[in-house]
C-alpha positions in Angstrom: -35.3 -130.5 -42.5 -36.6 -133.3 -45.1 -34.3 -134.7 -47.4 -35.1 -134.8 -51.0 -37.0 -137.7 -52.2 -36.1 -139.0 -55.0 -37.9 -142.0 -57.2 -37.0 -144.3 -60.2 -39.1 -144.9 -62.6 -40.7 -146.8 -63.9 -42.3 -147.8 -60.4 -42.4 -151.1 -58.6 -45.7 -151.7 -57.0 -43.8 -151.9 -53.6 -42.7 -148.0 -54.7 -46.4 -146.9 -55.0 -47.7 -148.1 -52.3 -44.7 -146.0 -50.2 -46.3 -143.0 -52.1 -48.7 -141.1 -50.3 -51.0 -137.9 -51.6 -49.1 -134.9 -50.7 -45.7 -136.4 -50.7 -43.2 -134.1 -53.3 -40.8 -136.6 -55.2 -38.2 -135.9 -58.1 -38.2 -138.3 -60.9 -35.5 -140.0 -62.3 -35.5 -142.8 -65.2 -38.1 -143.0 -68.2 -41.2 -141.5 -68.6 -43.6 -141.9 -72.1 -45.1 -138.5 -73.3 -48.6 -139.1 -74.1 -51.8 -136.6 -74.7 -55.5 -136.6 -76.1 -54.4 -138.2 -79.5 -52.3 -140.9 -78.6 -54.3 -142.1 -75.9 -57.4 -142.5 -78.3 -54.9 -144.2 -80.7 -54.2 -146.6 -78.0 -57.8 -146.9 -76.4 -59.3 -147.9 -80.0 -55.9 -150.6 -81.1 -57.0 -152.6 -77.8 -60.7 -152.4 -78.4 -60.6 -152.9 -81.9 -58.1 -156.1 -81.4 -58.5 -159.6 -80.9 -56.5 -159.1 -77.6 -59.0 -156.9 -75.6 -58.5 -158.9 -72.7 -54.8 -159.6 -72.8 -51.9 -157.3 -70.4 -50.2 -154.9 -71.7 -46.9 -156.9 -72.0 -49.2 -159.3 -74.5 -50.7 -156.1 -76.1 -47.2 -155.2 -76.9 -46.2 -158.3 -78.3 -48.7 -158.7 -80.4 -48.2 -155.2 -82.0 -51.5 -154.0 -80.8 -49.6 -151.2 -78.6 -46.2 -149.4 -79.8 -44.8 -150.1 -75.9 -45.4 -152.2 -73.0 -47.5 -150.1 -70.8 -47.0 -152.4 -67.5 -45.2 -150.2 -64.7 -44.7 -147.2 -66.9 -46.0 -143.7 -66.3 -47.2 -141.5 -69.2 -46.4 -137.7 -69.0 -49.5 -135.8 -70.2 -47.6 -133.7 -72.9 -47.1 -131.9 -76.2 -43.9 -130.4 -76.2 -43.3 -127.3 -78.0 -40.7 -127.9 -80.6 -37.7 -128.2 -79.4 -35.3 -124.6 -80.1 -31.3 -125.4 -81.4 -29.6 -127.1 -78.6 -32.6 -127.8 -76.9 -33.3 -131.8 -75.9 -37.3 -130.6 -75.9 -39.3 -127.6 -76.4 -41.1 -126.5 -73.3 -42.5 -129.5 -71.7 -45.8 -128.2 -69.6 -48.9 -130.8 -68.5 -51.8 -130.5 -70.1 -55.1 -130.7 -68.2 -55.4 -134.6 -67.5 -59.6 -134.8 -67.2 -58.9 -135.3 -71.4 -57.6 -138.7 -70.7 -60.3 -139.4 -68.0 -62.0 -141.4 -71.0 -59.1 -143.6 -71.6 -57.0 -143.9 -68.6 -59.2 -147.0 -66.5 -58.8 -149.3 -69.9 -54.6 -148.0 -69.6 -54.4 -148.9 -65.9 -56.2 -152.2 -66.2 -53.4 -152.9 -68.9 -50.7 -152.1 -66.3 -50.2 -148.5 -66.8 -48.9 -147.7 -63.0 -48.8 -143.8 -63.1 -50.1 -140.7 -64.9 -48.7 -137.1 -64.4 -50.8 -134.1 -65.6 -52.6 -131.0 -64.3 -56.1 -130.9 -62.4 -58.8 -133.5 -61.5 -59.5 -137.1 -62.3 -63.2 -138.2 -62.3 -64.4 -141.0 -60.2 -64.0 -144.1 -62.5 -59.9 -143.0 -63.0 -59.9 -143.0 -59.3 -61.4 -146.1 -58.9 -59.0 -147.7 -61.2 -56.4 -146.0 -59.6 -57.0 -148.0 -56.6 -58.0 -151.1 -58.4 -54.6 -151.4 -59.9 -52.6 -149.7 -57.0 -51.3 -147.0 -59.0 -50.8 -143.2 -58.9 -51.3 -139.7 -60.2 -49.4 -137.3 -59.8 -49.1 -133.5 -60.9 -46.6 -131.3 -63.0 -46.9 -127.5 -62.3 -48.6 -125.7 -64.8 -47.1 -122.8 -66.5 -43.3 -123.8 -65.5 -43.0 -125.7 -68.9 -39.5 -123.8 -69.7 -38.1 -125.0 -66.3 -39.8 -128.5 -66.3 -38.1 -129.1 -69.9 -34.3 -128.7 -68.5 -35.1 -132.3 -66.4 -36.1 -134.2 -69.8 -32.1 -135.0 -70.9 -33.3 -137.2 -74.0 -36.3 -137.5 -75.3 -37.1 -139.5 -78.8 -40.0 -140.0 -80.4 -41.3 -144.4 -80.3 -44.7 -144.3 -82.0 -47.5 -142.2 -83.8 -45.0 -139.6 -85.6 -47.7 -138.4 -87.6 -49.4 -136.9 -84.5 -46.3 -134.4 -84.5 -46.2 -132.9 -80.7 -48.9 -135.6 -79.6 -46.7 -138.2 -80.9 -45.4 -140.7 -78.1 -42.0 -140.3 -76.6 -39.5 -141.8 -74.9 -38.1 -139.4 -72.4 -34.9 -139.5 -70.0 -35.7 -137.6 -66.8 -33.8 -136.5 -63.8 -34.7 -135.0 -60.6 -38.0 -134.3 -62.0 -40.4 -132.6 -59.6 -44.0 -133.7 -59.4 -46.3 -133.8 -56.0 -48.7 -136.9 -55.9 -52.2 -135.9 -56.1 -53.9 -139.7 -55.5 -52.1 -142.4 -54.6 -52.9 -146.2 -54.3 -55.3 -145.8 -51.6 -57.2 -143.3 -53.3 -56.5 -140.5 -51.1 -57.1 -137.1 -52.8 -55.2 -134.1 -52.1 -57.4 -131.6 -54.1 -60.0 -133.0 -51.3 -57.8 -133.1 -48.1 -55.8 -129.9 -49.1 -59.1 -128.1 -48.8 -60.1 -129.8 -45.7 -56.9 -128.6 -44.4 -57.7 -125.0 -45.1 -60.9 -125.4 -43.7 -59.7 -126.6 -40.3 -57.1 -124.0 -40.3 -59.8 -121.6 -40.7 
C-alpha cells in the first residue's frame, strides 16, 4: 500500500521536480488564496509599474505586489463567509481558466504553483514548463471538507474585494492531485489515453 505523500508549501524547485502528473499529495504549510479580481490587480500592478522586468522579491520590496510570490502557491479560492467558530467558510476551487490570462506573468515572477479545477491553456502550460512550476487540482464540490484542512486564515491584501481578497492560509494535509507537472505532463491528456487503451 502506498504511503501518504505530504509535501510542505512553499515549494523548493527540487521538490517540484519530484512531483509528477497523477500524484495524489497532501499539502501542509502556507497557501495564498487569489481569484479573478485579485489576479487582475496583481497583473495590472506589475504592468503599470516601473518594475515590469523585476522578479517577485523586488516587486514586493518596491510595494508593487502585496506579497513576495516567489516559491509560493496560489489557491484559486473565494470562500463563503465563515460561520461562528469556523476559520473559513466553504473552500472549494474556482475554475482555473479564469486565471489563464494572468498566470504566465505571475509564473515568470516566481509563482511556483497553482491549485484550481479544470484545464489550462497552452500559454499557461508552456509557462509552467519554462518556470519549473506545477498545477494541481482540488476536488470541486468538496468545499466544506477542504475547509477543514485550513487551520488559519487572514486577509493580507485587497480587503475591498471581499471574498476575493488575498488570504494567507495555514493548511494541514490539504489533498490535491498534480495535473500538470514541471515537465508539461498533463493528467487530463494522459488519463484519456490510458482510458482508451483500457477499452
